[in-house]
Structure formats: structure tokens, C-alpha cells
C-alpha positions as CSV (number, residue, x, y, z in Angstrom):
1,X,-27.5,11.9,-9.1
2,X,-24.2,10.1,-10.0
3,X,-23.0,11.0,-13.5
4,X,-21.8,8.6,-15.9
5,X,-18.1,7.7,-15.2
6,X,-15.1,9.0,-17.5
7,X,-12.7,6.5,-18.9
8,X,-9.2,7.9,-19.9
9,X,-6.0,6.1,-20.2
10,X,-4.4,4.6,-16.9
11,X,-0.9,3.8,-15.7
12,X,0.4,0.1,-16.2
13,X,1.4,0.1,-12.8
14,X,1.0,-0.4,-9.9
15,X,-0.9,-3.7,-10.8
16,X,-4.7,-4.1,-9.5
17,X,-7.0,-1.4,-8.9
18,X,-5.6,1.8,-6.8
19,X,-6.2,5.0,-6.0
20,X,-4.7,7.7,-8.1
21,X,-5.3,11.6,-7.8
22,X,-8.9,12.2,-7.6
23,X,-9.8,8.9,-9.2
24,X,-8.8,5.3,-9.3
25,X,-6.4,3.4,-11.7
26,X,-7.2,-0.1,-13.2
27,X,-4.3,-2.1,-14.1
28,X,-5.5,-5.8,-14.4
29,X,-5.1,-8.9,-16.3
30,X,-8.4,-10.6,-17.7
31,X,-8.7,-12.9,-20.5
32,X,-9.3,-12.0,-24.1
33,X,-12.9,-12.4,-24.3
34,X,-15.9,-10.9,-26.4
35,X,-17.4,-9.2,-23.5
36,X,-15.1,-8.7,-20.4
37,X,-14.7,-5.5,-18.0
38,X,-15.6,-4.4,-14.8
39,X,-18.4,-4.0,-12.4
40,X,-17.9,-1.2,-10.3
41,X,-20.1,0.2,-7.6
42,X,-20.0,3.9,-6.5
43,X,-22.0,5.5,-3.8
44,X,-24.4,8.3,-4.9
45,X,-24.6,11.8,-3.5
46,X,-27.8,10.4,-1.7
47,X,-25.5,7.4,-0.2
48,X,-27.1,4.8,-2.3
49,X,-24.9,2.3,-4.4
50,X,-24.7,2.3,-8.0
51,X,-23.7,-0.2,-10.4
52,X,-21.8,0.5,-13.5
53,X,-20.5,-2.0,-15.9
54,X,-17.5,-0.8,-17.8
55,X,-16.5,-3.2,-20.6
56,X,-12.6,-3.4,-21.8
57,X,-11.4,-2.7,-25.0
58,X,-8.3,-3.1,-27.0
59,X,-7.8,0.7,-26.9
60,X,-6.9,0.6,-23.0
61,X,-5.2,-2.6,-23.2
62,X,-1.6,-3.0,-23.0
63,X,-0.2,-6.7,-23.7
64,X,-2.5,-8.8,-21.4
65,X,-3.2,-5.6,-19.0
66,X,-6.3,-3.8,-19.4
67,X,-5.2,-0.1,-17.9
68,X,-7.8,2.5,-17.3
69,X,-8.0,6.0,-15.1
70,X,-11.5,6.8,-14.0
71,X,-11.3,10.1,-12.8
72,X,-13.3,11.8,-9.8
73,X,-14.6,8.0,-8.5
74,X,-14.0,7.9,-4.8
75,X,-11.7,4.9,-3.8
76,X,-13.1,4.7,-0.5
77,X,-16.4,4.4,-1.3
78,X,-16.7,1.5,-4.3
79,X,-16.3,-1.9,-4.8
80,X,-16.0,-4.1,-7.8
81,X,-15.8,-7.3,-9.7
82,X,-14.2,-8.3,-12.8
83,X,-16.2,-10.3,-15.5
84,X,-15.6,-12.3,-18.7
85,X,-18.5,-13.5,-21.0
86,X,-20.9,-13.7,-18.2
87,X,-18.7,-15.2,-15.5
88,X,-17.7,-13.4,-12.3
89,X,-13.6,-14.0,-12.5
90,X,-10.9,-13.5,-10.1
91,X,-8.8,-10.4,-9.8
92,X,-5.3,-11.9,-9.1
93,X,-4.0,-8.5,-8.2
94,X,-6.4,-7.4,-5.5
95,X,-5.0,-5.9,-2.6
96,X,-8.7,-6.0,-0.5
97,X,-11.4,-8.5,-0.7
98,X,-14.5,-9.1,0.8
99,X,-17.0,-12.0,1.0
100,X,-14.5,-14.6,2.3
101,X,-14.1,-13.7,6.2
102,X,-15.5,-16.4,8.0
103,X,-13.6,-19.5,8.1
104,X,-14.7,-22.8,6.7
105,X,-17.7,-21.2,4.6
106,X,-17.7,-21.9,1.3
107,X,-18.0,-19.3,-1.0
108,X,-18.4,-18.9,-5.0
109,X,-16.4,-16.3,-7.0
110,X,-19.6,-14.0,-7.4
111,X,-19.6,-13.5,-4.0
112,X,-16.3,-12.3,-3.8
113,X,-15.9,-8.6,-3.7
114,X,-12.7,-6.2,-4.1
115,X,-12.1,-3.3,-2.9
116,X,-9.3,-0.8,-2.9
117,X,-6.6,-1.0,-0.4
118,X,-5.5,1.8,1.7
119,X,-2.0,2.5,2.6
120,X,-2.3,4.9,5.7
121,X,-0.8,2.5,8.1
122,X,2.0,4.2,10.4
123,X,4.7,2.1,10.3
124,X,6.9,4.5,12.8
125,X,10.8,3.4,12.3
126,X,10.2,-0.1,11.1
127,X,12.3,-2.0,9.2
128,X,13.1,-5.6,8.4
129,X,15.6,-7.0,10.6
130,X,18.1,-8.6,8.4
131,X,19.1,-11.1,11.2
132,X,22.1,-13.1,9.7
133,X,21.2,-17.0,9.4
134,X,23.9,-17.8,11.9
135,X,22.0,-15.8,14.6
136,X,18.6,-17.2,13.3
137,X,16.6,-19.7,15.0
138,X,13.1,-20.5,13.0
139,X,10.0,-21.4,14.4
140,X,7.1,-22.8,11.5
141,X,3.7,-22.1,12.7
142,X,0.1,-22.2,11.6
143,X,-1.6,-18.9,12.1
144,X,-5.1,-20.8,13.3
145,X,-3.5,-23.5,14.9
146,X,-1.1,-21.8,16.9
147,X,-3.7,-20.3,19.3
148,X,-7.0,-21.8,18.4
149,X,-7.1,-24.2,21.4
150,X,-8.8,-22.6,24.3
151,X,-5.6,-23.6,26.5
152,X,-3.9,-20.9,24.6
153,X,-5.4,-18.4,26.8
154,X,-5.6,-15.4,24.5
155,X,-8.5,-13.2,24.0
156,X,-8.3,-13.7,19.9
157,X,-7.9,-17.4,19.5
158,X,-6.4,-18.7,16.0
159,X,-5.6,-14.9,14.8
160,X,-2.8,-12.6,13.8
161,X,-3.8,-10.9,16.9
162,X,-3.3,-13.9,19.0
163,X,0.1,-14.1,17.7
164,X,0.6,-10.6,19.0
165,X,-0.5,-11.9,22.3
166,X,2.4,-14.8,22.3
167,X,5.2,-12.5,21.7
168,X,6.4,-12.5,25.4
169,X,6.3,-16.4,24.9
170,X,8.3,-16.4,22.1
171,X,10.8,-14.2,23.2
172,X,11.6,-16.1,26.5
173,X,11.5,-19.2,24.1
174,X,14.5,-17.5,22.1
175,X,13.4,-18.0,18.6
176,X,14.5,-15.0,16.1
177,X,11.8,-15.7,13.1
178,X,8.1,-17.2,12.6
179,X,8.0,-19.4,9.5
180,X,4.2,-18.9,8.8
181,X,2.2,-21.3,6.8
182,X,0.1,-19.8,4.2
183,X,-1.6,-16.5,5.6
184,X,-2.7,-14.5,2.3
185,X,-6.1,-15.2,1.4
186,X,-7.2,-19.0,0.1
187,X,-10.2,-20.9,-0.3
188,X,-9.6,-23.6,2.2
189,X,-12.9,-25.4,1.4
190,X,-13.1,-28.4,-1.2
191,X,-15.9,-29.2,-3.1
192,X,-16.5,-32.8,-4.1
193,X,-17.3,-31.7,-7.6
194,X,-13.9,-29.3,-8.0
195,X,-12.0,-30.1,-10.7
196,X,-14.1,-32.2,-12.5
197,X,-16.3,-29.2,-14.1
198,X,-16.1,-26.3,-15.9
199,X,-15.8,-23.0,-13.8
200,X,-19.6,-22.2,-14.9
201,X,-20.7,-26.1,-14.3
202,X,-19.1,-25.7,-10.8
203,X,-20.7,-22.3,-10.1
204,X,-24.4,-24.1,-10.9
205,X,-23.8,-27.0,-9.2
206,X,-22.5,-25.1,-6.1
207,X,-25.8,-23.4,-6.0
208,X,-27.7,-26.5,-6.7
209,X,-26.0,-28.9,-4.2
210,X,-24.7,-26.7,-1.7
211,X,-27.1,-28.1,1.4
212,X,-26.7,-31.6,0.0
213,X,-23.0,-31.4,0.0
214,X,-22.5,-29.6,3.1
215,X,-21.3,-32.5,5.1
216,X,-18.7,-33.7,2.3
217,X,-17.1,-30.3,2.2
218,X,-13.5,-30.7,3.0
219,X,-11.4,-28.5,4.8
220,X,-7.8,-27.5,3.1
221,X,-6.5,-26.4,6.7
222,X,-3.0,-25.8,5.4
223,X,-3.6,-23.5,2.6
224,X,-1.6,-25.0,-0.2
225,X,-4.2,-24.3,-3.0
226,X,-3.8,-22.4,-6.3
227,X,-7.4,-20.9,-5.2
228,X,-6.2,-17.8,-3.6
229,X,-5.5,-14.0,-3.6
230,X,-1.7,-13.5,-3.4
231,X,-1.7,-9.8,-2.3
232,X,-4.4,-10.1,0.8
233,X,-3.8,-11.3,4.0
234,X,-6.7,-13.9,5.1
235,X,-9.3,-12.1,6.6
236,X,-10.6,-15.3,8.6
237,X,-7.4,-15.1,10.7
238,X,-7.9,-11.8,11.8
239,X,-9.7,-10.8,15.0
240,X,-11.5,-7.9,13.0
241,X,-11.5,-9.3,9.5
242,X,-12.6,-5.9,8.1
243,X,-9.4,-4.8,9.4
244,X,-7.2,-7.8,8.5
245,X,-4.6,-5.3,6.8
246,X,-4.1,-3.2,9.7
247,X,-3.8,-6.3,12.2
248,X,-1.2,-7.9,9.9
249,X,0.9,-4.8,9.6
250,X,0.6,-4.4,13.5
251,X,1.8,-8.0,14.1
252,X,4.7,-7.5,11.6
253,X,5.7,-4.4,13.6
254,X,5.3,-5.9,17.1
255,X,7.4,-9.0,16.2
256,X,10.2,-6.4,14.8
257,X,10.1,-4.7,18.0
258,X,10.8,-7.9,19.7
259,X,13.8,-9.1,17.5
260,X,11.7,-11.6,15.5
261,X,11.6,-11.5,11.9
262,X,8.4,-12.8,9.9
263,X,9.0,-15.4,7.1
264,X,5.9,-16.1,5.1
265,X,5.3,-19.3,3.0
266,X,4.1,-18.9,-0.6
267,X,2.6,-21.9,-2.6
268,X,2.9,-21.0,-6.2
269,X,1.5,-23.5,-9.0
270,X,2.2,-22.9,-12.7
271,X,2.3,-18.8,-12.1
272,X,3.8,-16.7,-14.6
273,X,7.4,-15.7,-13.4
274,X,7.1,-12.3,-13.3
275,X,3.7,-12.7,-11.2
276,X,5.4,-14.3,-8.5
277,X,8.1,-11.8,-8.4
278,X,5.2,-8.8,-8.3
279,X,3.9,-10.8,-5.2
280,X,7.1,-11.2,-3.2
281,X,8.2,-7.4,-3.8
282,X,4.6,-6.5,-3.1
283,X,4.6,-8.3,0.4
284,X,8.3,-6.9,1.2
285,X,7.4,-3.2,0.1
286,X,3.8,-3.0,1.7
287,X,4.0,-5.7,4.7
288,X,7.6,-5.4,5.6
289,X,7.8,-9.3,5.3
290,X,11.4,-10.4,6.2
291,X,11.5,-13.2,4.0
292,X,9.6,-16.0,2.1
293,X,9.7,-19.7,2.0
294,X,8.9,-20.7,-1.9
295,X,6.9,-23.8,-2.2
296,X,5.8,-25.3,-5.6
297,X,7.5,-26.4,-8.9
298,X,9.2,-24.5,-12.0
299,X,9.6,-21.5,-9.9
300,X,11.9,-18.8,-11.5
301,X,14.3,-19.2,-8.7
302,X,17.2,-17.2,-10.8
303,X,15.0,-14.3,-11.4
304,X,13.8,-14.1,-7.9
305,X,17.3,-14.5,-6.3
306,X,18.8,-11.9,-8.8
307,X,16.2,-9.3,-8.1
308,X,17.8,-6.0,-6.6
309,X,15.0,-5.3,-4.4
310,X,15.1,-9.0,-2.7
311,X,18.8,-9.1,-2.2
312,X,18.4,-8.1,1.9
313,X,15.0,-10.2,2.0
314,X,15.7,-14.1,3.4
315,X,14.6,-16.6,0.3
316,X,14.1,-20.1,1.2
317,X,13.9,-23.3,-1.3
318,X,14.8,-26.7,-1.9
319,X,17.7,-25.6,-3.5
320,X,18.4,-22.6,-5.7
321,X,21.0,-22.6,-8.8
322,X,23.6,-21.4,-6.8
323,X,26.1,-21.6,-10.0
324,X,23.7,-19.3,-12.2
325,X,23.2,-16.5,-9.1
326,X,26.9,-16.1,-8.0
327,X,30.1,-15.3,-9.9
328,X,32.6,-17.7,-9.4
329,X,34.4,-17.4,-6.0
330,X,32.0,-14.1,-5.3
331,X,31.5,-13.7,-1.5
332,X,28.2,-11.9,-0.9
333,X,27.5,-9.1,1.6
334,X,24.6,-10.6,3.1
335,X,23.4,-14.3,2.7
336,X,19.7,-14.0,1.8
337,X,19.5,-17.3,0.0
338,X,19.0,-20.8,1.9
339,X,18.7,-24.3,1.4
340,X,15.7,-25.9,2.9
341,X,16.1,-29.7,2.2
342,X,14.3,-32.9,3.6
343,X,17.6,-35.2,3.3
344,X,19.2,-33.9,6.7
345,X,15.7,-34.4,8.6
346,X,15.6,-38.1,7.0
347,X,19.1,-38.8,8.0
348,X,19.1,-37.6,11.5
349,X,15.8,-39.1,12.3
350,X,17.3,-42.7,10.8
351,X,20.8,-42.0,13.1
352,X,18.3,-40.8,15.9
353,X,16.9,-44.6,15.7
354,X,20.0,-46.0,15.5
355,X,20.2,-47.2,11.7
356,X,23.3,-48.4,10.8
357,X,25.7,-46.6,8.2
358,X,24.5,-43.2,9.1
359,X,27.9,-41.6,10.7
360,X,29.4,-40.4,7.4
361,X,25.9,-38.8,6.6
362,X,25.4,-37.4,10.0
363,X,28.9,-35.7,10.2
364,X,28.3,-34.0,6.7
365,X,25.2,-32.5,7.7
366,X,26.5,-31.6,10.8
367,X,29.2,-29.7,9.2
368,X,27.3,-28.6,6.0
369,X,27.0,-24.6,5.7
370,X,28.3,-22.4,2.7
371,X,30.1,-18.8,2.7
372,X,27.5,-17.7,0.1
373,X,24.0,-19.1,1.0
374,X,22.2,-20.2,4.5
375,X,21.4,-23.8,5.4
376,X,17.7,-24.7,7.0
377,X,18.2,-27.8,9.5
378,X,15.1,-29.2,10.9
379,X,14.2,-32.9,12.2
380,X,10.2,-32.4,12.0
381,X,8.2,-30.1,10.3
382,X,4.2,-29.5,9.6
383,X,4.1,-32.6,7.4
384,X,5.2,-35.7,9.3
385,X,5.3,-36.5,12.8
386,X,5.6,-33.9,15.5
387,X,8.6,-34.5,17.7
388,X,6.5,-36.2,20.7
389,X,5.0,-38.5,17.8
390,X,8.7,-39.1,16.3
391,X,9.5,-40.9,19.4
392,X,5.9,-42.7,20.2
393,X,4.5,-44.1,16.5
394,X,6.5,-46.0,13.8
395,X,3.1,-46.2,11.9
396,X,1.2,-43.0,10.8
397,X,-2.4,-43.1,12.0
398,X,-4.3,-40.7,9.8
399,X,-7.7,-42.5,9.8
400,X,-9.5,-39.3,10.9
401,X,-8.4,-37.5,7.1
402,X,-11.3,-39.8,5.9
403,X,-8.9,-41.5,3.3
404,X,-8.9,-44.8,5.3
405,X,-4.9,-44.1,6.0
406,X,-3.6,-44.0,2.7
407,X,-2.3,-40.5,2.8
408,X,0.9,-39.5,4.2
409,X,4.1,-40.4,4.1
410,X,5.1,-44.3,4.9
411,X,8.0,-43.9,5.5
412,X,8.9,-41.4,8.6
413,X,12.4,-43.1,10.0
414,X,10.6,-43.1,13.4
415,X,10.9,-45.2,16.5
416,X,8.4,-45.7,19.1
417,X,10.7,-46.7,21.8
418,X,9.2,-50.3,22.0
419,X,5.3,-49.3,22.3
420,X,3.1,-47.8,19.9
421,X,1.4,-44.6,20.7
422,X,0.6,-43.5,24.4
423,X,2.5,-45.4,27.1
424,X,2.7,-45.1,30.9
425,X,5.6,-47.5,31.3
426,X,8.4,-45.6,33.0
427,X,11.1,-46.8,31.1
428,X,9.3,-46.1,27.6
429,X,8.3,-42.3,28.9
430,X,11.8,-41.8,29.8
431,X,13.9,-43.3,26.6
432,X,11.0,-41.0,24.4
433,X,12.2,-37.9,26.3
434,X,15.7,-38.5,26.2
435,X,15.2,-39.5,22.6
436,X,13.4,-35.9,22.2
437,X,16.7,-34.4,23.9
438,X,18.9,-36.2,21.6
439,X,16.9,-35.0,18.6
440,X,17.0,-31.3,19.4
441,X,20.6,-31.5,20.1
442,X,21.0,-33.1,16.7
443,X,19.7,-30.0,15.1
444,X,20.9,-27.2,17.4
445,X,24.6,-28.4,17.3
446,X,24.7,-28.5,13.7
447,X,26.3,-25.7,11.8
448,X,23.0,-24.9,9.9
449,X,20.5,-22.7,10.8
450,X,18.0,-24.5,13.2
451,X,14.2,-24.8,12.6
452,X,11.6,-26.7,14.7
453,X,7.7,-26.9,14.7
454,X,5.4,-25.0,17.0
455,X,4.6,-26.8,20.0
456,X,7.7,-29.4,19.8
457,X,8.9,-27.4,22.8
458,X,6.2,-28.8,25.1
459,X,5.5,-32.0,23.9
460,X,2.6,-31.3,21.3
461,X,1.1,-34.3,19.8
462,X,-1.2,-35.0,16.7
463,X,-1.8,-38.5,17.6
464,X,0.2,-40.1,15.2
465,X,-1.3,-38.8,12.2
466,X,1.7,-37.3,9.7
467,X,-0.8,-35.9,7.2
468,X,-3.3,-33.5,8.7
469,X,-3.7,-31.2,6.0
470,X,-7.7,-31.4,6.5
471,X,-8.1,-31.4,10.1
472,X,-9.1,-28.5,12.0
473,X,-9.4,-29.4,15.4
474,X,-7.6,-30.3,18.7
475,X,-5.0,-32.6,16.8
476,X,-3.7,-29.8,14.7
477,X,-4.5,-26.7,17.2
478,X,-1.3,-26.5,20.0
479,X,-2.6,-28.0,23.1
480,X,-1.0,-25.2,25.8
481,X,-1.6,-26.9,28.8
482,X,1.4,-29.3,27.9
483,X,3.5,-26.4,28.6
484,X,2.8,-26.7,32.4
485,X,2.8,-30.5,32.0
486,X,6.2,-30.8,30.2
487,X,7.6,-27.7,31.7
488,X,11.2,-29.3,32.3
489,X,11.0,-30.0,28.6
490,X,10.8,-26.6,27.7
491,X,13.1,-25.2,30.0
492,X,15.7,-27.6,28.6
493,X,14.8,-26.4,24.6
494,X,15.4,-22.8,26.3
495,X,18.6,-23.3,27.6
496,X,19.6,-25.2,24.1
497,X,19.0,-22.2,22.2
498,X,20.4,-19.9,24.7
499,X,23.7,-22.2,24.8
500,X,23.8,-21.7,20.9
501,X,23.3,-18.2,21.0
502,X,26.1,-17.9,23.4
503,X,28.9,-19.7,21.5
504,X,30.0,-18.3,18.0
505,X,31.8,-21.2,17.3
506,X,28.8,-23.4,17.3
507,X,26.9,-20.8,14.7
508,X,27.5,-21.5,11.2
509,X,29.0,-18.1,9.9
510,X,31.1,-20.0,7.3
511,X,32.4,-22.8,5.8
512,X,34.4,-25.2,8.2
513,X,37.4,-26.1,6.5
514,X,38.8,-29.1,8.9
515,X,42.3,-27.5,8.9
516,X,44.0,-25.4,11.1
517,X,44.1,-22.1,9.2
518,X,45.0,-19.8,12.2
519,X,47.9,-22.2,13.0
520,X,46.6,-22.7,16.9
521,X,47.0,-26.3,17.0
522,X,43.8,-27.2,16.1
523,X,41.8,-27.5,12.9
524,X,38.1,-25.4,13.2
525,X,36.5,-28.6,13.3
526,X,38.0,-32.7,13.6
527,X,36.6,-35.9,14.3
528,X,37.3,-38.5,16.8
529,X,36.7,-42.2,17.8
530,X,38.0,-44.6,20.4
531,X,41.7,-43.1,19.6
532,X,41.7,-39.1,19.4
533,X,42.3,-37.7,15.9
534,X,41.0,-41.2,14.5
535,X,37.3,-41.3,13.6
536,X,35.6,-44.5,13.1
537,X,32.7,-43.7,10.5
538,X,32.2,-47.3,9.4
539,X,28.6,-48.4,8.7
540,X,28.4,-50.5,11.6
541,X,29.4,-47.6,14.1
542,X,27.0,-45.3,15.8
543,X,29.2,-43.0,17.8
544,X,31.7,-40.2,17.0
545,X,33.1,-37.0,18.5
546,X,33.5,-33.9,17.2
547,X,35.9,-31.2,18.4
548,X,34.9,-27.0,17.7
549,X,38.2,-25.0,18.3
550,X,37.1,-22.3,20.1
551,X,39.9,-19.9,18.3
552,X,37.7,-20.0,15.4
553,X,34.6,-18.2,17.3
554,X,35.3,-14.7,18.3
555,X,32.8,-13.6,21.2
556,X,31.8,-9.8,20.9
557,X,34.7,-10.0,17.9
558,X,37.4,-10.2,19.9
559,X,37.6,-12.8,22.6
560,X,38.0,-16.5,21.7
561,X,35.1,-18.7,22.0
562,X,35.1,-22.1,24.3
563,X,36.2,-25.3,22.6
564,X,33.9,-28.2,23.0
565,X,33.9,-31.6,22.2
566,X,30.3,-33.1,21.1
567,X,30.1,-37.0,21.9
568,X,27.5,-38.8,20.1
569,X,26.3,-42.2,20.8
570,X,22.8,-43.8,19.0
571,X,23.8,-47.2,19.7
572,X,21.7,-49.1,22.2
573,X,24.6,-50.1,23.9
574,X,27.7,-48.3,25.6
575,X,30.6,-47.3,23.4
576,X,34.0,-45.3,23.9
577,X,35.6,-42.2,22.9
578,X,38.8,-40.4,23.4
579,X,38.7,-36.8,24.6
580,X,41.7,-35.1,22.8
581,X,44.5,-33.6,24.9
582,X,44.2,-30.2,25.7
583,X,46.9,-27.4,26.0
584,X,48.5,-27.1,29.5
585,X,46.1,-25.4,31.9
586,X,42.9,-26.7,30.6
587,X,40.9,-29.6,31.3
588,X,37.8,-31.1,29.9
589,X,34.3,-30.2,31.9
590,X,31.2,-32.3,31.4
591,X,28.6,-29.3,30.4
592,X,25.3,-31.4,29.6
593,X,24.2,-35.0,29.1
594,X,20.9,-35.9,27.3
595,X,20.6,-38.5,29.9
596,X,19.0,-36.5,32.2
597,X,17.0,-33.5,31.7
598,X,18.7,-30.7,33.5
599,X,19.0,-27.5,31.7
600,X,22.3,-26.9,30.0
601,X,24.3,-24.5,32.5
602,X,26.5,-21.7,31.4
603,X,30.0,-22.7,30.9
604,X,31.3,-20.3,33.9
605,X,29.2,-22.4,36.5
606,X,31.2,-24.9,38.4
607,X,31.0,-28.1,36.4
608,X,32.2,-31.9,36.8
609,X,35.7,-32.5,35.7
610,X,35.9,-35.3,32.9
611,X,38.3,-38.1,33.1
612,X,41.3,-37.4,30.8
613,X,43.7,-39.7,29.6
614,X,41.6,-42.6,28.9
615,X,38.4,-43.5,27.2
616,X,35.3,-42.0,28.1
617,X,32.4,-44.5,28.4
618,X,29.1,-43.3,26.5
619,X,25.7,-44.7,27.7
620,X,23.3,-46.2,25.2
621,X,21.5,-43.1,22.9
622,X,23.2,-40.2,24.6
623,X,24.7,-36.9,23.7
624,X,27.3,-35.3,25.9
625,X,28.8,-31.9,25.5
626,X,32.2,-31.4,26.7
627,X,33.9,-28.0,27.6
628,X,37.6,-26.9,27.9
629,X,38.4,-24.8,30.9
């Protein structure tokens, strides 16, 4: 027999429903309705399930939070739903759910049940990594798309476990952080009538028309939606959905063991500022997440940026109000904030394709950094073309999205190298490979922290689709067979990452001043044209030389780094630049040239000596790296 459940005043935190003493504590937000409360299912002594209806009253309400304590209720053996005026409603603070475990299956709120999350995971000695931005390399991926393709050859395709299986690959590549597209619980199915009817009408229409509308149901593959549970990892991304919390934590722990951070994307649509803060604090403490890429409008940026608990947690946003966050001339001990803006992406694309009047913008982006916050640079992202498509298409090809190619960005600033789409013409293929090398060099030789899209390192294509938000197929799944086909390109990307890691002068750990603050004879960064020390940034020019003085970067905090001269020419004709004169005993050597696909060697290797005292001639659409030895 199950006795009647006693009700006492509960604690206001933690939010949600949690284990407390020998019972459960309830602290949930629920509308002020005539009849509202919780449906609670408990186990009887005989092992059967008993349903209880427990109404909320003003007696147990503090502000908008209803809080009660139910003594002698076994938290492990119960499930619950919230209700208001006859309708089952979402528990926005739920830490564990059931009913949405199968990807692509349409579910109604009445079919979602909540359980009480347990916190018995053994983290061992795990801690967030706190890798500085100057040592960070971000890799943006979609959990399902990363390993869902059969070519991924993982045992648990499209899951958090699949990411664990790919950790050796990620280490070999050299990335230091995964930026993960929404991986909290969200409803990926979009019914045709959603947004047009009230919640009660949607529930009725859903049951009535589910079979009829089944073929019209669209997938929100990316997951940017307000129909989500922010405190729960997505069960359909787990190899064992019922154990998703453990699998997610295991993934984080294994990433950390291998020196890789986890940055989670969170999309908020008109959420309460305090609620957003609670979400971030929860994932930081419960799941050891290293940072968050915040997405959405009207976010409480100052509140989040000044929260003491998040001071060592990376936070990305388009732009923070830094003047509100930092005192004048304040220098922070750990730069946790970062600007994540598209303007650099589009300017670099325009320079890459050879548009005029881009040099001034380019040199500004390449130097852009801050003493107080990070800057993230990228030339591709999950929205827009992949890198292979950026050099293969000038027009979007989104027909499979079902919107008659009207969706997606019309301004990609891409160039197809002469042929739209796939080509077997050798000159086109080779030019595209060269442009991909140029694109990665633009990103990785800037002072900002580089980020790139998963699959770009082996030439993954989405067939010209620049907005595959609703596709769950081989267009959005990474084709890992390209890793073998394009192994030279993969080796080049890997060597470029290793090259940047080896040289502090190329890593943006401070704002470059373009001054000789060390009195070493060279400014930290300088710009050059056909005559040394005289850049030619006129709107019709597309070439510039940039010198990074090695005195301003210390290897192992004591030895001066090498001095580098990087020559850029995105004109379709040859251009000339002058190499600056070096101190006695040193000469310029050619380290790398995007004209060929050879991996970037170590500076200690025997290199080709560059001509000095005269202008160097740059081939069209080429970046050359020189090192002083």
C-alpha cells in the first residue's frame, strides 16, 4: 500500500525537482492558473505505479516559483509531469526527460515525462582546461552529422560516443576545442500547423492529423529553436539514450584527458536573464563544460560576463559591451570573453576572390586582437558554404530544402574558379586546392584564435547548399572517405596548425602596437609594398607583405621566436614585394608557398634561400611564408 504523500515547505533552490534528504524537493516555475500542479508517479510496495495529483497553492509559492518538499518519496522510482488548467506543460528546469529519445519522431508535450537526475558520476580529477585564446584552435561540429555517415567507421554513429571514438583523430589534427552545435534536448520536428494554433489546438490537431501530415513534417536539423529543455543533453544523440547524462559526461572527461575543451552553443529566444544565467552555471558545474557560444538577441551579456562563477569559462558572442564590463585600462587575469563576428569572414572571402578595396580591411583583421578579450576568426561556419563549396560555387543550390531555393544567404562572396560545381578540369581543380590553402592561411596567420568547420580539413562538400538547416542526410553528414582521397590537403591543414602552435609571434596574446617597444630595431608588426616599409594599400592593390618580429614572441618564455615575413597576393596577375633588410648574419628563406600542396616544414629544416636586395615576385593568388635564419 502507498500512503498519502505528505507536503511540506520546500527549498527555493536548486531549481527543478531534486533529491533531498529522504524525499524530493520541488522548485519549479509554473503559470498562475486556477488548477496547476504536478502529476507524480511513484512505485508501490508491490512494484506497481501509482499516480498522484498534487496541486500547487499560494502557500508554497515564492515569487513565480512553487516550492514543496515531499518527504519519504523515493526519487529513483518516480516520474512526473506539470499541468496547468488541464494541459500538460513543460518543466523548464527538468534535468532528465523521457519520451524524446528517438531522432526525428514527433512527440507531444503530453508524451514527455520527467525524472529526477542523479549526480553519482565519477569525474575523478577532471577540471575545465582554461586554454588561453592564443593557444586555442576551435572546431565546429554537429553531433549527429559528425559521425552519422557510414564512412565514419565508428561503432555508435551520430552520437556523443562517436565523438569519443574520434578523439585520436582530433588530437592528430591538432584542434584544442570542439564548438558543438545545440546538443541540449530540443524538438527537431516541425509540424505545418505549429505557430498558427494555440497549444490546446496544436495538441488536438497533432493527434488527429499526425498520420496525414507525416510526410509534411520538417526536421530542424541544426536545433535552433525555443522548443527545448536547456538542462538536459539530447537523448537521441546518445548511444544509450537512457544513459545520456553519463555518456555526455564521459565524453567531456575523455576530451579533457586529451587536452580538448568543449564549447557548447546555446540559442536563447526571449528567455528570462536570470534563467539564462542558471543554464550556463548548471552546465559549467554539472557537466564541466569549458565555455559557451551564446546565440540569440537581447541576451543579458553584462550579467553573464560579470558572473563570478563564469570568470574562467569561455563566452563567445557577436560583441560584448566591454566598456560596461571592464574598468578603464583594466587588464584581466584570464581572457574569457571573445568576439565572434562575421565581418572578418566576409572580408576575407572578398579578399580571397580578388575584390578590390580589401587590403585595409584585411590587414586590420589580421592584426585584430585585444588585451582583455579574445577574437575568433573563421572563413566558413555551419551557415553558408563549406570551404570546398566556397571555391566551387558562386550561387546557392538549396533546392533540397523544399523552399524553391529562396532560403539561405544570397551574398556568399564566393568564387567558383571558373566552373559552377564539380569539375574534372585539371586547371580548375588545382586552382580550387590553392584557394583552399590560401583561405586557411588567411585564418591561421591572423592574430585571432582560428576556428573552422568540421570536414573542411578534408574537403567535405554540401553540394552547394548554403543553408541545410532542415536536411538530415548525406548532404549534412561528413563524408569521411574524402579523408583518404584528399590526404595531402589534410596533411597541409595539420602542418599549418602545428606551425602556428610552434611560433608565439603568430599567436595573438596581446594587441600589436606597430611600434618598436623593445628597441630591437623592428616594430612588433610592420607592412611592406614594392619598397620595404612602404605598404601600398590603395583600393586597386591586392598584395601586401607583413613582417612579424621574433623578438616579440618568446619560445618557452625565454628564447626569441623566429622573424617571419608573409607575402600576400590575391591578384590574378603577378605582383612584386620587397623583403626588408635583416641584421648581419641572417638571411630570408622560403618556408612555405601556397602554390604547392607540400606540408609546412619545421624552420630548422634546410630551406630554399630567398633572393635579397631586390623585389620578390609573387605568382597570382599566392601566399608565401619567409623565415629569417
